[in-house]
VMD Tcl script that builds the backbone (N, CA, C; Angstrom):
set m [mol new atoms 531]
animate dup $m
set s [atomselect $m all]
$s set {name element resname resid chain x y z} {
  {N N MET 1 A 171.576 63.064 -38.902}
  {CA C MET 1 A 172.702 62.241 -38.507}
  {C C MET 1 A 172.901 61.282 -39.260}
  {N N THR 2 A 173.893 60.612 -39.442}
  {CA C THR 2 A 174.252 59.403 -40.504}
  {C C THR 2 A 174.004 58.226 -39.537}
  {N N LEU 3 A 173.841 56.882 -40.207}
  {CA C LEU 3 A 173.697 55.595 -39.569}
  {C C LEU 3 A 174.279 55.381 -38.580}
  {N N GLN 4 A 176.041 55.324 -38.999}
  {CA C GLN 4 A 176.952 55.284 -38.387}
  {C C GLN 4 A 176.589 55.824 -36.894}
  {N N ALA 5 A 176.221 57.348 -36.958}
  {CA C ALA 5 A 176.263 57.878 -35.767}
  {C C ALA 5 A 175.218 57.507 -34.989}
  {N N VAL 6 A 174.215 56.895 -35.448}
  {CA C VAL 6 A 172.693 56.298 -34.501}
  {C C VAL 6 A 173.274 54.839 -33.901}
  {N N ARG 7 A 173.939 54.404 -34.854}
  {CA C ARG 7 A 174.771 53.043 -34.010}
  {C C ARG 7 A 175.839 53.143 -32.980}
  {N N GLU 8 A 176.393 53.995 -33.174}
  {CA C GLU 8 A 177.211 54.282 -31.845}
  {C C GLU 8 A 176.381 55.094 -30.746}
  {N N GLN 9 A 175.296 55.407 -30.603}
  {CA C GLN 9 A 174.675 56.240 -29.356}
  {C C GLN 9 A 174.453 54.788 -28.495}
  {N N PRO 10 A 174.626 54.829 -27.470}
  {CA C PRO 10 A 173.965 53.775 -26.631}
  {C C PRO 10 A 172.744 53.852 -26.454}
  {N N ILE 11 A 171.677 52.549 -26.462}
  {CA C ILE 11 A 170.806 52.196 -26.239}
  {C C ILE 11 A 170.236 52.516 -24.952}
  {N N ALA 12 A 168.917 53.384 -25.002}
  {CA C ALA 12 A 168.628 53.630 -23.504}
  {C C ALA 12 A 167.762 52.370 -22.881}
  {N N ALA 13 A 168.317 52.577 -21.494}
  {CA C ALA 13 A 167.752 51.232 -20.928}
  {C C ALA 13 A 166.133 51.310 -20.743}
  {N N GLU 14 A 165.777 50.325 -20.548}
  {CA C GLU 14 A 164.173 50.328 -20.291}
  {C C GLU 14 A 163.944 51.107 -18.898}
  {N N ARG 15 A 163.064 51.930 -18.571}
  {CA C ARG 15 A 162.267 52.361 -17.689}
  {C C ARG 15 A 161.628 51.699 -16.767}
  {N N ILE 16 A 161.231 51.341 -15.785}
  {CA C ILE 16 A 160.293 50.694 -14.766}
  {C C ILE 16 A 160.604 51.599 -13.419}
  {N N GLU 17 A 159.407 52.106 -13.511}
  {CA C GLU 17 A 158.727 53.040 -12.314}
  {C C GLU 17 A 158.387 51.654 -11.347}
  {N N GLY 18 A 158.265 52.443 -9.940}
  {CA C GLY 18 A 157.648 51.666 -8.942}
  {C C GLY 18 A 158.507 50.151 -8.621}
  {N N VAL 19 A 157.745 49.520 -8.167}
  {CA C VAL 19 A 158.556 48.120 -7.564}
  {C C VAL 19 A 157.910 46.796 -8.581}
  {N N ARG 20 A 158.456 45.653 -8.369}
  {CA C ARG 20 A 157.955 44.399 -9.406}
  {C C ARG 20 A 158.689 43.456 -8.431}
  {N N ALA 21 A 157.683 42.275 -8.590}
  {CA C ALA 21 A 157.967 40.847 -8.046}
  {C C ALA 21 A 159.147 40.187 -9.138}
  {N N GLY 22 A 160.187 39.632 -8.567}
  {CA C GLY 22 A 161.092 38.573 -9.219}
  {C C GLY 22 A 161.592 37.675 -8.389}
  {N N TRP 23 A 162.497 37.117 -8.956}
  {CA C TRP 23 A 163.150 35.894 -8.035}
  {C C TRP 23 A 164.942 35.802 -8.036}
  {N N ILE 24 A 165.881 35.119 -7.202}
  {CA C ILE 24 A 166.769 35.341 -7.434}
  {C C ILE 24 A 167.187 34.084 -8.085}
  {N N VAL 25 A 168.449 34.087 -9.435}
  {CA C VAL 25 A 168.718 32.855 -10.004}
  {C C VAL 25 A 169.657 32.450 -9.957}
  {N N GLY 26 A 170.879 33.186 -9.414}
  {CA C GLY 26 A 172.152 32.880 -8.964}
  {C C GLY 26 A 172.962 33.880 -8.037}
  {N N ARG 27 A 174.289 33.958 -8.021}
  {CA C ARG 27 A 175.424 34.195 -7.438}
  {C C ARG 27 A 175.925 34.926 -8.386}
  {N N SER 28 A 176.482 36.383 -8.216}
  {CA C SER 28 A 177.163 37.258 -9.381}
  {C C SER 28 A 178.552 37.152 -8.869}
  {N N ASN 29 A 179.518 37.925 -9.730}
  {CA C ASN 29 A 180.824 38.090 -9.382}
  {C C ASN 29 A 180.739 39.607 -9.321}
  {N N PRO 30 A 181.475 40.070 -8.206}
  {CA C PRO 30 A 182.167 39.627 -7.388}
  {C C PRO 30 A 181.468 39.314 -6.150}
  {N N PRO 31 A 182.152 38.144 -5.577}
  {CA C PRO 31 A 181.033 37.108 -4.730}
  {C C PRO 31 A 180.676 38.289 -3.696}
  {N N GLY 32 A 179.134 37.707 -3.121}
  {CA C GLY 32 A 178.287 38.650 -2.584}
  {C C GLY 32 A 177.235 39.381 -3.301}
  {N N GLY 33 A 177.524 39.250 -4.589}
  {CA C GLY 33 A 176.181 39.797 -5.391}
  {C C GLY 33 A 175.097 38.843 -5.906}
  {N N LEU 34 A 174.270 39.314 -6.118}
  {CA C LEU 34 A 173.246 38.325 -6.609}
  {C C LEU 34 A 172.719 38.733 -8.169}
  {N N LEU 35 A 172.068 37.634 -8.304}
  {CA C LEU 35 A 171.457 37.684 -10.122}
  {C C LEU 35 A 170.173 37.681 -9.829}
  {N N VAL 36 A 169.379 38.326 -10.445}
  {CA C VAL 36 A 167.824 38.217 -10.494}
  {C C VAL 36 A 167.051 38.177 -11.527}
  {N N ASP 37 A 166.005 38.034 -11.798}
  {CA C ASP 37 A 165.147 37.953 -13.081}
  {C C ASP 37 A 163.739 38.180 -13.018}
  {N N TYR 38 A 163.118 38.707 -13.606}
  {CA C TYR 38 A 161.765 39.366 -12.998}
  {C C TYR 38 A 160.793 39.035 -14.449}
  {N N PRO 39 A 159.563 39.049 -14.392}
  {CA C PRO 39 A 158.716 39.036 -15.627}
  {C C PRO 39 A 158.647 39.791 -16.476}
  {N N GLY 40 A 158.894 39.706 -17.919}
  {CA C GLY 40 A 159.460 40.691 -18.809}
  {C C GLY 40 A 160.703 41.450 -18.880}
  {N N SER 41 A 161.544 41.067 -18.098}
  {CA C SER 41 A 162.974 41.612 -18.550}
  {C C SER 41 A 163.555 40.929 -19.651}
  {N N HIS 42 A 164.097 41.905 -20.353}
  {CA C HIS 42 A 164.394 41.828 -22.147}
  {C C HIS 42 A 165.873 41.658 -21.956}
  {N N GLY 43 A 166.513 42.043 -20.947}
  {CA C GLY 43 A 168.271 41.442 -20.822}
  {C C GLY 43 A 168.746 40.119 -20.249}
  {N N GLY 44 A 167.478 39.426 -19.652}
  {CA C GLY 44 A 167.732 38.437 -18.977}
  {C C GLY 44 A 167.898 38.687 -17.396}
  {N N PRO 45 A 168.432 37.708 -16.752}
  {CA C PRO 45 A 169.070 38.211 -15.210}
  {C C PRO 45 A 170.035 39.193 -15.220}
  {N N GLN 46 A 170.022 40.185 -14.311}
  {CA C GLN 46 A 170.867 41.099 -14.042}
  {C C GLN 46 A 171.395 40.984 -12.711}
  {N N ARG 47 A 172.720 41.474 -12.529}
  {CA C ARG 47 A 173.193 41.637 -11.186}
  {C C ARG 47 A 172.318 42.690 -10.309}
  {N N ALA 48 A 172.503 42.402 -9.006}
  {CA C ALA 48 A 171.750 43.433 -7.990}
  {C C ALA 48 A 172.224 43.627 -6.900}
  {N N GLU 49 A 172.061 44.667 -6.410}
  {CA C GLU 49 A 172.409 45.019 -4.963}
  {C C GLU 49 A 171.179 44.241 -4.167}
  {N N SER 50 A 171.189 44.459 -2.613}
  {CA C SER 50 A 170.291 43.935 -1.956}
  {C C SER 50 A 170.209 44.935 -0.785}
  {N N LEU 51 A 169.021 44.834 -0.148}
  {CA C LEU 51 A 169.075 45.272 1.211}
  {C C LEU 51 A 168.791 43.725 2.067}
  {N N VAL 52 A 168.830 43.039 1.332}
  {CA C VAL 52 A 168.533 41.732 2.497}
  {C C VAL 52 A 170.061 41.181 2.241}
  {N N ASN 53 A 169.945 40.453 3.351}
  {CA C ASN 53 A 171.209 39.852 3.766}
  {C C ASN 53 A 171.070 38.280 3.355}
  {N N LEU 54 A 171.371 37.853 2.562}
  {CA C LEU 54 A 171.164 36.383 2.264}
  {C C LEU 54 A 172.739 35.716 1.963}
  {N N GLU 55 A 172.825 34.746 2.550}
  {CA C GLU 55 A 174.095 34.086 2.351}
  {C C GLU 55 A 174.237 32.536 2.421}
  {N N GLY 56 A 175.266 32.155 2.224}
  {CA C GLY 56 A 174.767 30.481 2.777}
  {C C GLY 56 A 173.862 29.729 2.381}
  {N N THR 57 A 173.092 28.668 2.906}
  {CA C THR 57 A 172.153 27.959 2.736}
  {C C THR 57 A 171.176 28.885 2.555}
  {N N ALA 58 A 171.042 30.072 3.343}
  {CA C ALA 58 A 169.613 30.654 2.758}
  {C C ALA 58 A 169.535 31.495 1.432}
  {N N LEU 59 A 170.766 31.430 1.041}
  {CA C LEU 59 A 170.819 31.893 -0.492}
  {C C LEU 59 A 170.602 30.878 -1.459}
  {N N THR 60 A 171.273 29.612 -1.192}
  {CA C THR 60 A 171.044 28.343 -1.971}
  {C C THR 60 A 169.871 28.044 -1.847}
  {N N GLN 61 A 168.912 27.897 -0.942}
  {CA C GLN 61 A 167.747 27.586 -1.019}
  {C C GLN 61 A 166.971 28.918 -1.542}
  {N N ALA 62 A 167.153 30.089 -1.574}
  {CA C ALA 62 A 166.259 30.960 -2.464}
  {C C ALA 62 A 166.596 30.666 -4.305}
  {N N ILE 63 A 167.931 30.242 -4.534}
  {CA C ILE 63 A 167.795 30.096 -5.678}
  {C C ILE 63 A 167.490 29.228 -6.086}
  {N N GLU 64 A 167.294 27.550 -5.312}
  {CA C GLU 64 A 166.704 26.387 -5.698}
  {C C GLU 64 A 165.355 26.321 -5.909}
  {N N ASN 65 A 164.478 27.211 -4.529}
  {CA C ASN 65 A 163.114 27.657 -4.410}
  {C C ASN 65 A 162.782 28.604 -5.275}
  {N N ARG 66 A 163.372 29.284 -6.151}
  {CA C ARG 66 A 162.787 30.402 -7.090}
  {C C ARG 66 A 161.971 31.612 -6.384}
  {N N THR 67 A 162.716 31.542 -5.109}
  {CA C THR 67 A 161.682 32.601 -4.008}
  {C C THR 67 A 161.798 33.872 -4.367}
  {N N LYS 68 A 160.644 34.043 -4.343}
  {CA C LYS 68 A 159.860 35.534 -4.876}
  {C C LYS 68 A 160.612 36.897 -3.561}
  {N N VAL 69 A 161.142 37.573 -4.633}
  {CA C VAL 69 A 161.827 39.016 -3.919}
  {C C VAL 69 A 160.768 40.333 -4.697}
  {N N LEU 70 A 161.071 40.947 -3.978}
  {CA C LEU 70 A 160.167 42.699 -4.231}
  {C C LEU 70 A 161.505 43.529 -5.014}
  {N N LEU 71 A 161.593 43.697 -5.980}
  {CA C LEU 71 A 162.582 44.540 -6.511}
  {C C LEU 71 A 162.209 46.056 -6.804}
  {N N ALA 72 A 163.347 46.694 -6.685}
  {CA C ALA 72 A 163.025 48.212 -7.080}
  {C C ALA 72 A 164.208 48.451 -8.118}
  {N N PHE 73 A 163.983 49.491 -8.928}
  {CA C PHE 73 A 165.078 49.749 -10.020}
  {C C PHE 73 A 165.932 51.258 -9.591}
  {N N LEU 74 A 167.232 51.341 -9.333}
  {CA C LEU 74 A 167.627 52.642 -9.326}
  {C C LEU 74 A 167.323 53.674 -10.117}
  {N N ASP 75 A 166.920 55.136 -10.150}
  {CA C ASP 75 A 166.771 55.876 -11.313}
  {C C ASP 75 A 165.687 55.198 -12.270}
  {N N GLY 76 A 164.881 54.280 -11.840}
  {CA C GLY 76 A 164.265 53.690 -12.952}
  {C C GLY 76 A 164.512 52.799 -13.820}
  {N N ASP 77 A 166.144 52.417 -13.527}
  {CA C ASP 77 A 166.894 51.709 -14.662}
  {C C ASP 77 A 166.873 50.262 -14.759}
  {N N ALA 78 A 166.320 49.611 -15.689}
  {CA C ALA 78 A 166.252 48.456 -15.448}
  {C C ALA 78 A 167.117 47.302 -15.555}
  {N N THR 79 A 168.516 47.907 -15.841}
  {CA C THR 79 A 169.417 47.123 -15.583}
  {C C THR 79 A 170.475 47.421 -14.308}
  {N N GLN 80 A 169.534 48.318 -13.402}
  {CA C GLN 80 A 170.002 48.375 -11.896}
  {C C GLN 80 A 168.969 47.944 -11.096}
  {N N PRO 81 A 168.678 46.616 -10.546}
  {CA C PRO 81 A 167.791 46.235 -9.571}
  {C C PRO 81 A 168.410 46.056 -8.163}
  {N N VAL 82 A 167.376 46.264 -7.830}
  {CA C VAL 82 A 167.853 46.460 -6.017}
  {C C VAL 82 A 166.891 45.398 -5.415}
  {N N VAL 83 A 167.376 44.117 -4.788}
  {CA C VAL 83 A 166.099 43.765 -3.885}
  {C C VAL 83 A 166.046 44.214 -2.455}
  {N N LEU 84 A 164.849 44.600 -2.564}
  {CA C LEU 84 A 163.829 45.412 -1.186}
  {C C LEU 84 A 163.917 44.128 0.053}
  {N N GLY 85 A 163.318 43.008 -0.501}
  {CA C GLY 85 A 162.931 42.113 0.712}
  {C C GLY 85 A 162.244 40.671 -0.246}
  {N N ILE 86 A 162.204 39.522 0.653}
  {CA C ILE 86 A 162.076 38.579 0.317}
  {C C ILE 86 A 160.433 38.585 0.350}
  {N N LEU 87 A 159.539 38.243 -0.519}
  {CA C LEU 87 A 158.086 38.122 -0.290}
  {C C LEU 87 A 157.822 37.012 0.440}
  {N N GLN 88 A 156.778 37.123 1.500}
  {CA C GLN 88 A 156.396 35.584 2.275}
  {C C GLN 88 A 155.082 35.169 1.528}
  {N N PRO 89 A 154.741 34.032 2.021}
  {CA C PRO 89 A 153.431 33.463 1.237}
  {C C PRO 89 A 152.707 33.849 2.266}
  {N N PRO 90 A 151.115 33.718 1.636}
  {CA C PRO 90 A 150.015 33.989 2.446}
  {C C PRO 90 A 150.125 33.403 4.039}
  {N N ALA 91 A 149.594 34.075 4.786}
  {CA C ALA 91 A 149.538 33.338 6.057}
  {C C ALA 91 A 148.884 32.332 6.240}
  {N N GLU 92 A 147.680 32.047 5.472}
  {CA C GLU 92 A 147.014 30.323 5.708}
  {C C GLU 92 A 148.262 29.432 5.020}
  {N N THR 93 A 149.262 29.617 4.430}
  {CA C THR 93 A 150.379 28.347 3.861}
  {C C THR 93 A 151.628 28.609 4.527}
  {N N ARG 94 A 151.455 29.588 5.228}
  {CA C ARG 94 A 153.175 30.075 5.911}
  {C C ARG 94 A 153.042 28.504 7.488}
  {N N THR 95 A 153.898 28.570 7.657}
  {CA C THR 95 A 154.068 27.448 8.832}
  {C C THR 95 A 154.380 28.741 9.896}
  {N N ALA 96 A 153.700 28.134 11.054}
  {CA C ALA 96 A 153.703 29.317 12.412}
  {C C ALA 96 A 154.754 28.803 13.053}
  {N N PRO 97 A 155.327 29.357 13.681}
  {CA C PRO 97 A 156.943 29.266 14.334}
  {C C PRO 97 A 156.318 28.038 15.745}
  {N N PRO 98 A 157.215 27.255 15.887}
  {CA C PRO 98 A 157.099 26.332 17.026}
  {C C PRO 98 A 156.060 26.936 18.141}
  {N N ALA 99 A 154.964 26.605 18.712}
  {CA C ALA 99 A 155.024 27.154 20.149}
  {C C ALA 99 A 155.163 26.181 21.200}
  {N N SER 100 A 154.989 26.652 22.480}
  {CA C SER 100 A 155.202 25.587 23.612}
  {C C SER 100 A 154.167 24.613 23.159}
  {N N PRO 101 A 154.580 23.305 23.793}
  {CA C PRO 101 A 153.472 22.291 23.698}
  {C C PRO 101 A 152.088 22.818 24.626}
  {N N PRO 102 A 150.863 22.416 23.989}
  {CA C PRO 102 A 149.798 22.370 24.770}
  {C C PRO 102 A 149.490 21.128 26.003}
  {N N ASP 103 A 149.174 21.646 27.021}
  {CA C ASP 103 A 148.706 20.965 27.941}
  {C C ASP 103 A 148.008 19.437 27.425}
  {N N GLU 104 A 147.137 19.842 26.383}
  {CA C GLU 104 A 146.486 18.523 26.191}
  {C C GLU 104 A 145.993 18.781 24.740}
  {N N VAL 105 A 146.306 17.739 23.953}
  {CA C VAL 105 A 146.054 17.813 22.563}
  {C C VAL 105 A 144.908 16.818 22.452}
  {N N VAL 106 A 143.827 17.032 21.515}
  {CA C VAL 106 A 142.660 15.889 21.263}
  {C C VAL 106 A 142.655 15.920 19.892}
  {N N VAL 107 A 142.702 14.664 19.581}
  {CA C VAL 107 A 142.809 14.542 18.184}
  {C C VAL 107 A 141.308 13.612 17.918}
  {N N ARG 108 A 140.465 13.988 17.086}
  {CA C ARG 108 A 139.304 13.311 17.047}
  {C C ARG 108 A 139.188 12.783 15.384}
  {N N LEU 109 A 138.597 11.747 15.093}
  {CA C LEU 109 A 138.599 11.065 13.901}
  {C C LEU 109 A 137.240 11.984 13.110}
  {N N PRO 110 A 137.392 12.926 12.239}
  {CA C PRO 110 A 136.370 13.690 11.795}
  {C C PRO 110 A 135.047 12.770 10.689}
  {N N GLU 111 A 134.171 13.312 10.796}
  {CA C GLU 111 A 133.545 12.361 10.076}
  {C C GLU 111 A 133.552 12.395 8.767}
  {N N GLY 112 A 133.914 11.282 7.699}
  {CA C GLY 112 A 134.187 11.289 6.498}
  {C C GLY 112 A 135.604 11.183 6.325}
  {N N ALA 113 A 136.238 11.200 7.482}
  {CA C ALA 113 A 137.808 11.113 7.453}
  {C C ALA 113 A 137.957 9.867 6.725}
  {N N LYS 114 A 139.437 9.793 5.593}
  {CA C LYS 114 A 139.961 8.917 5.208}
  {C C LYS 114 A 140.184 7.406 6.288}
  {N N GLU 115 A 140.077 6.587 5.722}
  {CA C GLU 115 A 140.153 5.104 6.804}
  {C C GLU 115 A 141.151 4.824 6.582}
  {N N ASN 116 A 142.229 5.313 5.434}
  {CA C ASN 116 A 143.616 4.672 5.185}
  {C C ASN 116 A 144.693 5.876 5.699}
  {N N GLN 117 A 144.329 6.690 6.480}
  {CA C GLN 117 A 145.061 8.195 6.881}
  {C C GLN 117 A 146.889 7.291 7.162}
  {N N GLN 118 A 147.372 7.917 6.821}
  {CA C GLN 118 A 148.976 7.528 6.620}
  {C C GLN 118 A 149.494 7.419 7.911}
  {N N GLU 119 A 149.672 9.280 8.211}
  {CA C GLU 119 A 150.400 9.238 9.472}
  {C C GLU 119 A 149.847 10.855 10.446}
  {N N ALA 120 A 150.173 10.722 11.442}
  {CA C ALA 120 A 149.586 12.006 12.399}
  {C C ALA 120 A 151.043 11.960 13.148}
  {N N GLN 121 A 151.382 13.739 13.291}
  {CA C GLN 121 A 152.327 14.099 14.108}
  {C C GLN 121 A 151.622 14.937 15.260}
  {N N ILE 122 A 151.879 14.343 16.822}
  {CA C ILE 122 A 151.249 15.537 17.415}
  {C C ILE 122 A 152.240 15.587 18.632}
  {N N ASP 123 A 152.015 16.550 19.185}
  {CA C ASP 123 A 152.793 17.137 20.304}
  {C C ASP 123 A 152.259 17.820 21.410}
  {N N GLY 124 A 152.452 17.241 22.484}
  {CA C GLY 124 A 151.803 17.919 23.842}
  {C C GLY 124 A 151.920 17.042 24.836}
  {N N ARG 125 A 151.874 17.719 25.746}
  {CA C ARG 125 A 151.909 16.740 27.577}
  {C C ARG 125 A 150.983 16.093 27.222}
  {N N ARG 126 A 149.457 15.953 26.981}
  {CA C ARG 126 A 148.688 15.489 27.137}
  {C C ARG 126 A 148.243 14.946 25.719}
  {N N VAL 127 A 148.028 13.826 25.163}
  {CA C VAL 127 A 147.468 13.305 23.817}
  {C C VAL 127 A 146.101 12.749 23.897}
  {N N VAL 128 A 145.265 13.229 23.332}
  {CA C VAL 128 A 144.104 12.233 23.650}
  {C C VAL 128 A 143.483 11.853 22.277}
  {N N LEU 129 A 143.535 10.712 21.769}
  {CA C LEU 129 A 142.668 10.523 20.761}
  {C C LEU 129 A 141.312 9.439 20.585}
  {N N GLU 130 A 140.606 10.164 19.876}
  {CA C GLU 130 A 138.884 9.662 20.461}
  {C C GLU 130 A 138.765 9.201 18.765}
  {N N GLY 131 A 138.130 7.722 19.090}
  {CA C GLY 131 A 137.516 7.429 18.036}
  {C C GLY 131 A 135.894 6.947 18.197}
  {N N HIS 132 A 134.973 6.817 17.338}
  {CA C HIS 132 A 133.462 7.053 17.674}
  {C C HIS 132 A 133.568 5.305 17.942}
  {N N GLU 133 A 134.055 4.118 17.290}
  {CA C GLU 133 A 133.596 2.924 17.423}
  {C C GLU 133 A 134.821 2.356 18.452}
  {N N GLN 134 A 136.288 2.295 17.963}
  {CA C GLN 134 A 137.048 1.641 18.631}
  {C C GLN 134 A 138.244 2.530 17.884}
  {N N ILE 135 A 139.586 2.276 18.633}
  {CA C ILE 135 A 140.736 2.895 18.415}
  {C C ILE 135 A 142.047 1.595 18.456}
  {N N VAL 136 A 142.486 1.491 17.490}
  {CA C VAL 136 A 143.667 0.202 17.608}
  {C C VAL 136 A 145.086 0.980 17.073}
  {N N LEU 137 A 145.822 0.838 17.714}
  {CA C LEU 137 A 147.486 1.144 17.805}
  {C C LEU 137 A 147.951 -0.212 17.408}
  {N N ARG 138 A 148.530 -0.379 16.452}
  {CA C ARG 138 A 149.415 -1.447 15.528}
  {C C ARG 138 A 150.765 -1.419 15.260}
  {N N CYS 139 A 151.344 -2.138 15.720}
  {CA C CYS 139 A 152.919 -2.185 15.027}
  {C C CYS 139 A 153.311 -3.519 15.012}
  {N N GLY 140 A 153.629 -4.211 13.642}
  {CA C GLY 140 A 153.892 -5.590 13.749}
  {C C GLY 140 A 152.973 -6.820 14.242}
  {N N ALA 141 A 153.106 -7.205 15.203}
  {CA C ALA 141 A 152.806 -8.419 15.928}
  {C C ALA 141 A 151.858 -7.811 17.021}
  {N N ALA 142 A 152.196 -6.673 17.587}
  {CA C ALA 142 A 151.935 -6.281 18.584}
  {C C ALA 142 A 150.414 -4.893 18.379}
  {N N SER 143 A 149.507 -4.787 19.469}
  {CA C SER 143 A 148.358 -3.787 19.248}
  {C C SER 143 A 147.583 -4.017 20.456}
  {N N ILE 144 A 147.324 -2.599 20.396}
  {CA C ILE 144 A 146.355 -2.446 21.737}
  {C C ILE 144 A 145.234 -2.168 21.257}
  {N N GLU 145 A 144.007 -2.238 21.750}
  {CA C GLU 145 A 142.427 -1.804 20.986}
  {C C GLU 145 A 141.705 -1.685 21.907}
  {N N LEU 146 A 141.249 -0.364 21.862}
  {CA C LEU 146 A 140.323 0.228 22.747}
  {C C LEU 146 A 138.660 0.030 22.023}
  {N N ARG 147 A 137.962 -0.487 22.807}
  {CA C ARG 147 A 136.496 -0.307 21.935}
  {C C ARG 147 A 135.356 0.476 22.743}
  {N N ARG 148 A 134.529 0.955 22.462}
  {CA C ARG 148 A 133.676 1.885 22.918}
  {C C ARG 148 A 132.651 1.301 23.892}
  {N N ASP 149 A 132.643 -0.583 24.200}
  {CA C ASP 149 A 131.825 -0.932 25.296}
  {C C ASP 149 A 132.557 -0.784 26.364}
  {N N GLY 150 A 133.833 -0.420 26.396}
  {CA C GLY 150 A 134.966 -0.630 27.249}
  {C C GLY 150 A 135.954 -1.706 27.523}
  {N N LYS 151 A 135.703 -2.230 26.319}
  {CA C LYS 151 A 136.922 -3.424 26.318}
  {C C LYS 151 A 138.232 -3.188 26.058}
  {N N LEU 152 A 139.191 -3.306 26.515}
  {CA C LEU 152 A 140.631 -3.131 26.233}
  {C C LEU 152 A 141.284 -4.438 25.788}
  {N N ILE 153 A 141.945 -4.407 24.696}
  {CA C ILE 153 A 142.738 -5.717 24.398}
  {C C ILE 153 A 144.086 -5.542 23.869}
  {N N ILE 154 A 144.914 -5.792 24.420}
  {CA C ILE 154 A 146.350 -6.070 24.622}
  {C C ILE 154 A 146.786 -7.400 23.944}
  {N N ARG 155 A 147.572 -6.864 22.558}
  {CA C ARG 155 A 147.937 -8.114 22.234}
  {C C ARG 155 A 149.806 -8.116 21.507}
  {N N GLY 156 A 150.140 -9.377 21.990}
  {CA C GLY 156 A 151.579 -8.986 21.420}
  {C C GLY 156 A 152.391 -10.107 21.702}
  {N N ALA 157 A 153.697 -10.383 20.784}
  {CA C ALA 157 A 154.548 -12.200 20.882}
  {C C ALA 157 A 154.951 -12.213 22.329}
  {N N HIS 158 A 155.661 -10.981 23.238}
  {CA C HIS 158 A 155.722 -10.814 24.374}
  {C C HIS 158 A 155.079 -9.704 25.150}
  {N N VAL 159 A 154.069 -9.927 26.727}
  {CA C VAL 159 A 153.964 -8.581 26.973}
  {C C VAL 159 A 154.517 -8.190 27.971}
  {N N ILE 160 A 155.409 -7.509 28.321}
  {CA C ILE 160 A 156.158 -7.184 29.538}
  {C C ILE 160 A 155.421 -5.601 29.935}
  {N N THR 161 A 155.460 -5.762 31.185}
  {CA C THR 161 A 155.117 -4.662 32.148}
  {C C THR 161 A 156.406 -4.234 33.058}
  {N N HIS 162 A 156.527 -3.162 33.507}
  {CA C HIS 162 A 157.714 -2.672 34.019}
  {C C HIS 162 A 156.829 -1.438 35.008}
  {N N ALA 163 A 157.351 -1.341 36.480}
  {CA C ALA 163 A 156.826 -0.309 37.337}
  {C C ALA 163 A 158.038 -0.020 38.210}
  {N N GLU 164 A 157.969 1.137 38.409}
  {CA C GLU 164 A 158.951 1.401 39.633}
  {C C GLU 164 A 158.563 1.626 41.038}
  {N N GLY 165 A 157.496 1.640 40.941}
  {CA C GLY 165 A 156.418 1.531 42.259}
  {C C GLY 165 A 155.706 -0.092 42.072}
  {N N VAL 166 A 154.579 0.143 42.745}
  {CA C VAL 166 A 153.752 -1.415 42.698}
  {C C VAL 166 A 153.015 -1.434 41.408}
  {N N ASN 167 A 153.098 -2.447 40.837}
  {CA C ASN 167 A 152.078 -3.028 39.422}
  {C C ASN 167 A 150.830 -3.690 40.044}
  {N N ARG 168 A 149.829 -2.849 39.764}
  {CA C ARG 168 A 148.328 -3.412 40.243}
  {C C ARG 168 A 147.680 -3.962 39.102}
  {N N ILE 169 A 147.319 -5.191 39.406}
  {CA C ILE 169 A 146.143 -5.742 38.384}
  {C C ILE 169 A 144.818 -5.499 38.992}
  {N N ARG 170 A 144.015 -4.956 38.727}
  {CA C ARG 170 A 142.182 -4.683 39.523}
  {C C ARG 170 A 141.345 -5.337 38.453}
  {N N GLY 171 A 140.468 -5.636 39.026}
  {CA C GLY 171 A 139.447 -6.179 38.059}
  {C C GLY 171 A 138.460 -6.849 39.123}
  {N N GLY 172 A 137.246 -6.765 38.346}
  {CA C GLY 172 A 135.758 -7.305 39.252}
  {C C GLY 172 A 136.275 -8.860 39.674}
  {N N SER 173 A 137.025 -9.625 38.596}
  {CA C SER 173 A 137.616 -10.827 38.853}
  {C C SER 173 A 139.016 -11.028 37.733}
  {N N VAL 174 A 140.173 -11.807 38.340}
  {CA C VAL 174 A 141.242 -11.602 37.608}
  {C C VAL 174 A 141.360 -13.271 37.496}
  {N N GLN 175 A 141.573 -13.642 35.976}
  {CA C GLN 175 A 142.108 -14.958 35.614}
  {C C GLN 175 A 143.460 -14.765 35.081}
  {N N ILE 176 A 144.330 -15.563 35.662}
  {CA C ILE 176 A 145.849 -15.839 34.825}
  {C C ILE 176 A 145.862 -17.431 34.609}
  {N N ASN 177 A 145.824 -17.334 33.059}
  {CA C ASN 177 A 146.426 -18.674 32.220}
  {C C ASN 177 A 144.923 -18.956 32.140}
}
mol reanalyze $m
mol bondsrecalc $m
mol representation Tube
mol addrep $m
């Protein structure tokens, strides 16, 4: 066989048996096709067929986030990848679908918690905040302070109360001004 004959023979594609993890890198032409890549790919991104229906925003996010996909290869041919599915993160890092709000949410500041905690998002029919010594809700010049000894202090530039029914003020004694 001459050197010319060797050059004219097609180069055999790499064989890949089994499945491999990869990621979607873009859209291919004709529209609707995917470009995928995977570790160890010698030819760079390849046009892929897909068993997964990815379109529009879902496809754009998969490309931007380098979402991992499971790839198989037709007849073991590395140039013919097929997207079998999208790999999901481990259960402990996945966000659970929103459930119906519980009747009561109890929030306790654990021992050793950060004092400069920036934000908490709480959803429930009843929310309970519990502090060891005191709880302070503050926004600008307004605040509500609850102390362990039972003292409740409401401060504000203007304090307004509204009631559909009776607005009662009860106490051992009531001082106005």
